[in-house]
C-alpha distance (Angstrom), angle and dihedral (degrees) to the residues before:
residue distance angle dihedral
M1 . . .
V2 3.78 . .
R3 3.79 97.5 .
P4 3.79 96.4 62.4
M5 3.79 91.1 50.7
M6 3.81 91.0 49.5
G7 3.76 90.0 49.1
A8 3.78 91.7 50.7
S9 3.79 91.2 49.8
V10 3.82 91.5 50.4
A11 3.77 91.2 48.8
R12 3.82 91.8 48.0
W13 3.83 92.4 49.5
T14 3.73 90.1 45.6
A15 3.84 90.3 55.2
Y16 3.83 90.0 47.8
A17 3.74 90.4 51.5
A18 3.79 91.0 50.1
M19 3.80 91.6 51.0
A20 3.77 91.6 49.1
A21 3.71 92.7 48.7
G22 3.80 90.1 49.7
A23 3.80 91.8 51.2
L24 3.82 90.7 47.7
G25 3.76 89.6 50.4
M26 3.73 91.5 52.8
A27 3.79 91.8 49.2
V28 3.85 91.2 49.1
G29 3.76 89.6 49.2
A30 3.78 92.7 50.5
L31 3.83 91.4 49.6
A32 3.76 89.6 49.7
Q33 3.78 89.5 56.2
G34 3.79 91.7 55.4
P35 3.81 135.2 -102.6
P36 3.83 120.2 -37.6
P37 3.81 116.4 -93.9
P38 3.83 116.5 -91.2
T39 3.75 118.1 -90.4
Y40 3.85 93.0 -130.7
I41 3.78 137.2 43.7
P42 3.83 113.8 -121.9
Q43 3.82 113.1 -118.3
T44 3.79 111.2 -97.8
K45 3.80 119.2 -147.5
F46 3.72 124.2 -154.9
T47 3.78 130.5 -159.2
S48 3.83 91.3 -157.6
G49 3.75 145.8 -13.7
Q50 3.82 97.6 69.2
N51 3.81 128.6 107.0
V52 3.82 137.4 -118.1
V53 3.82 123.4 -102.6
P54 3.84 120.6 -154.9
V55 3.76 114.7 -138.9
F56 3.78 130.2 -154.5
E57 3.79 105.9 -142.3
G58 3.82 99.3 -177.0
W59 3.83 140.8 -84.7
L60 3.75 136.8 -83.5
R61 3.83 128.9 -140.6
N62 3.83 108.9 -133.1
P63 3.85 124.1 -149.6
D64 3.85 91.5 -118.9
G65 3.79 92.8 58.3
T66 3.82 96.3 -101.6
F67 3.74 124.6 114.9
T68 3.82 136.1 -130.8
M69 3.77 124.7 -145.1
V70 3.78 114.5 -150.2
F71 3.77 123.7 -153.7
G72 3.79 139.0 -179.0
Y73 3.82 132.2 172.9
F74 3.76 143.2 -134.7
N75 3.77 118.2 -139.4
R76 3.81 102.0 -160.7
N77 3.81 92.3 -150.0
L78 3.76 127.6 90.1
K79 3.84 93.4 -147.3
E80 3.77 114.2 3.7
E81 3.82 116.2 99.7
F82 3.82 128.5 -165.0
A83 3.79 136.9 -144.5
I84 3.82 105.8 -159.8
P85 3.81 112.8 170.9
P86 3.78 122.4 -150.1
G87 3.81 108.7 -81.2
P88 3.84 137.7 80.4
E89 3.79 92.7 -25.2
N90 3.83 96.9 45.3
K91 3.78 113.1 31.6
I92 3.77 145.1 140.1
E93 3.79 120.8 -140.7
P94 3.01 138.0 -124.4
G95 3.74 104.6 26.6
E96 3.79 131.0 14.3
V97 3.76 115.4 2.6
D98 3.80 92.3 -136.0
R99 3.78 110.6 59.1
G100 3.80 97.1 155.5
Q101 3.76 95.6 -83.2
P102 3.79 121.1 158.0
T103 3.76 116.0 -80.4
Y104 3.81 97.8 -176.4
F105 3.78 117.7 59.7
L106 3.77 123.2 -155.7
P107 3.84 123.1 -155.5
R108 3.79 122.9 -78.4
R109 3.77 127.7 -9.7
Q110 3.82 119.8 -3.7
A111 3.81 111.2 176.5
W112 3.80 133.1 -162.5
V113 3.80 94.4 1.8
F114 3.84 102.4 136.3
R115 3.78 138.2 40.5
V116 3.81 135.1 -167.8
Q117 3.84 121.3 -170.5
V118 3.80 118.2 -141.9
P119 3.84 126.9 -167.8
K120 3.80 129.3 -96.9
D121 3.76 93.3 -101.7
W122 3.84 95.2 52.4
G123 3.80 91.7 120.1
Q124 3.78 115.8 172.6
K125 3.83 97.1 -28.1
E126 3.81 118.2 132.1
L127 3.77 127.3 -120.6
V128 3.83 109.8 -154.6
W129 3.70 128.9 -160.2
T130 3.82 114.3 -162.9
L131 3.82 125.0 -164.1
T132 3.80 128.0 -179.7
A133 3.79 122.8 -169.2
H134 3.77 129.4 159.3
G135 3.79 89.2 3.6
R136 3.80 94.3 -61.1
T137 3.82 121.0 113.4
E138 3.79 124.7 -150.9
K139 3.87 128.7 -179.1
A140 3.76 134.6 -159.1
Y141 3.81 117.3 -153.3
A142 3.81 117.5 -152.3
Q143 3.76 119.9 -164.6
L144 3.84 135.7 161.2
L145 3.79 96.6 -107.4
P146 3.81 113.2 159.1
V147 3.79 92.6 -131.4
E148 3.83 90.5 58.0
E149 3.86 97.0 54.3
I150 3.77 111.8 123.4
T151 3.86 137.3 179.2
E152 3.77 134.8 -131.6
R153 3.82 87.9 -109.5
I154 3.79 90.2 62.2
I155 3.82 89.2 53.7
M156 3.76 95.1 44.4
T157 3.80 92.4 50.0
R158 3.82 93.1 40.6
G159 3.82 89.8 -119.0
N160 3.79 95.8 -47.2
L161 3.91 98.8 113.8
N162 3.77 88.8 -174.5
P163 3.03 112.4 147.6
G164 3.78 97.6 29.2
D165 3.83 134.6 -136.8
D166 3.78 92.4 -70.4
D167 3.84 92.3 63.4
P168 3.89 112.1 115.3
N169 3.75 93.0 -136.6
K170 3.80 112.7 111.0
P171 3.81 122.8 -156.2
P172 3.82 118.9 -102.9
S173 3.77 119.8 -101.1
V174 3.85 116.9 -128.8
S175 3.76 137.9 -179.5
V176 3.79 132.2 165.2
A177 3.83 121.6 -128.2
P178 3.84 111.6 -116.6
V179 3.79 115.9 -93.8
D180 3.83 124.1 -140.9
A181 3.77 119.1 -132.2
A182 3.79 109.5 -66.3
R183 3.75 133.9 -150.5
V184 3.82 130.6 -137.4
D185 3.78 91.9 -119.7
S186 3.86 95.4 46.2
P187 3.82 123.5 68.6
V188 3.81 118.7 -134.3
T189 3.76 126.8 -137.1
L190 3.82 113.4 -133.4
T191 3.85 117.9 -160.1
A192 3.77 123.7 -167.0
L193 3.79 116.6 -157.9
V194 3.82 109.7 -148.5
S195 3.85 136.5 -179.4
D196 3.76 128.5 176.2
D197 3.84 141.2 169.9
G198 3.75 93.4 -113.5
L199 3.80 94.8 -110.1
P200 2.90 133.2 163.7
K201 3.79 98.1 33.7
P202 3.75 108.9 -122.4
R203 3.78 112.9 -109.6
P204 3.88 114.4 -116.9
P205 3.78 114.9 -107.7
A206 3.74 114.8 -86.5
K207 3.77 115.5 -102.3
P208 3.77 117.0 -131.2
R209 3.83 113.8 -110.6
P210 3.78 119.5 -133.7
G211 3.73 108.6 -86.5
A212 3.85 93.8 7.0
Q213 3.80 119.3 144.8
S214 3.73 119.0 -108.7
N215 3.82 92.8 -109.3
N216 3.80 89.9 61.5
V217 3.80 95.2 62.8
D218 3.77 128.4 79.0
S219 3.86 111.8 -58.5
G220 3.77 95.4 -146.1
R221 3.78 93.5 -114.8
P222 3.86 109.6 150.5
R223 3.78 114.5 -98.5
G224 3.76 127.1 -146.6
L225 3.81 122.6 11.1
T226 3.82 112.3 14.6
V227 3.84 139.2 166.5
S228 3.78 127.3 -143.8
W229 3.82 126.8 -170.3
M230 3.79 131.3 -143.8
Q231 3.77 138.2 171.0
Y232 3.82 114.4 -113.3
R233 3.79 102.6 170.4
G234 3.74 139.2 8.2
P235 3.85 143.9 107.7
A236 3.86 94.7 -103.8
K237 3.75 141.7 15.4
V238 3.79 120.1 -68.0
V239 3.81 117.1 -148.0
F240 3.82 117.1 -147.4
D241 3.81 120.5 -158.5
S242 3.82 84.2 -142.7
A243 3.77 121.0 11.5
G244 3.77 90.5 -178.9
P245 2.84 165.3 160.0
A246 3.79 89.4 -128.1
A247 3.81 124.9 170.5
V248 3.78 117.7 -107.3
A249 3.85 113.0 -123.0
D250 3.79 122.8 -171.8
G251 3.83 89.7 -9.8
K252 3.78 94.5 -55.7
A253 3.80 141.5 97.3
A254 3.80 120.4 -177.7
T255 3.77 136.9 -171.8
T256 3.78 136.4 169.1
A257 3.83 123.8 -116.5
H258 3.79 125.2 -154.7
F259 3.83 121.6 -158.6
T260 3.78 127.5 -156.1
E261 3.80 100.9 -174.3
P262 3.82 134.8 30.7
G263 3.79 121.3 -108.8
A264 3.79 143.1 83.5
Y265 3.74 117.7 -44.3
V266 3.79 132.1 -173.9
L267 3.79 115.5 -157.5
R268 3.81 125.5 -172.4
A269 3.82 130.6 -143.5
I270 3.84 113.8 -157.6
A271 3.85 115.8 -162.5
N272 3.81 117.7 -160.7
D273 3.79 128.6 -175.9
G274 3.80 93.9 -168.5
Q275 3.78 94.4 -88.0
L276 3.82 109.3 32.2
S277 3.77 130.8 39.3
T278 3.85 135.1 -164.5
R279 3.71 131.4 179.6
A280 3.81 144.1 -147.8
D281 3.81 132.5 -166.0
V282 3.76 132.0 -143.5
T283 3.81 127.0 -168.5
V284 3.81 118.1 -140.2
M285 3.80 121.8 -167.6
V286 3.81 109.9 -151.8
K287 3.79 121.8 -160.7
């Protein structure tokens, strides 16, 4: 009676050993073929050839009962820029195709750049911004969902919200001096007029520590109230002598713009006090 049981045990353990040997062989074979493929695909960056994605940033509640939809965009390219005029490839629906949206698209992410006001009775309708570049169409859908309500403070702090609404700092005020008609072969001086409450107080430049590396000392970036420039509309690229940020002196910050093609251009000055930013646009007609 004992021998059959011992024989069965031997057979069972023999089978286990064979299975283990098989599994070990498979593992050794897999190791011989190299490591397994990664579980993620590294992000690939492109200098050109990619499209532009419109982005719905959220909506604002206006004092008169109306609402404002806020949009930005993401140009997938590191260098390539696009001029997309209002029309089938750059349109707002429903309503007029041209609602003042950007027609010139800078590289990478540009947030909170464009607004559309909708009436009090908008309800749960959708406002759609459509962009087509390099043959690929993308859409942003704006709707008055409670979770997507934002405030001006969110926009002025670029989503930081620190400090909050009770902070005494007020945003800077900025306007751009009118520009006479320009020419392609003649650069134009742009002057931003800026005022501010002086808050927050600019931090003093960092002092280099003995033995510190050069990248640990002050970078030379302007502190306090500054102005940056960007192109919002236009048929071709505008080149700024200094896009910014540039320090405001005596309530002014100026740069020079160069145009390569005639047409109507909208250029934007962005004033920043170190925490809050505001903006102003100027239209330049180039002959």
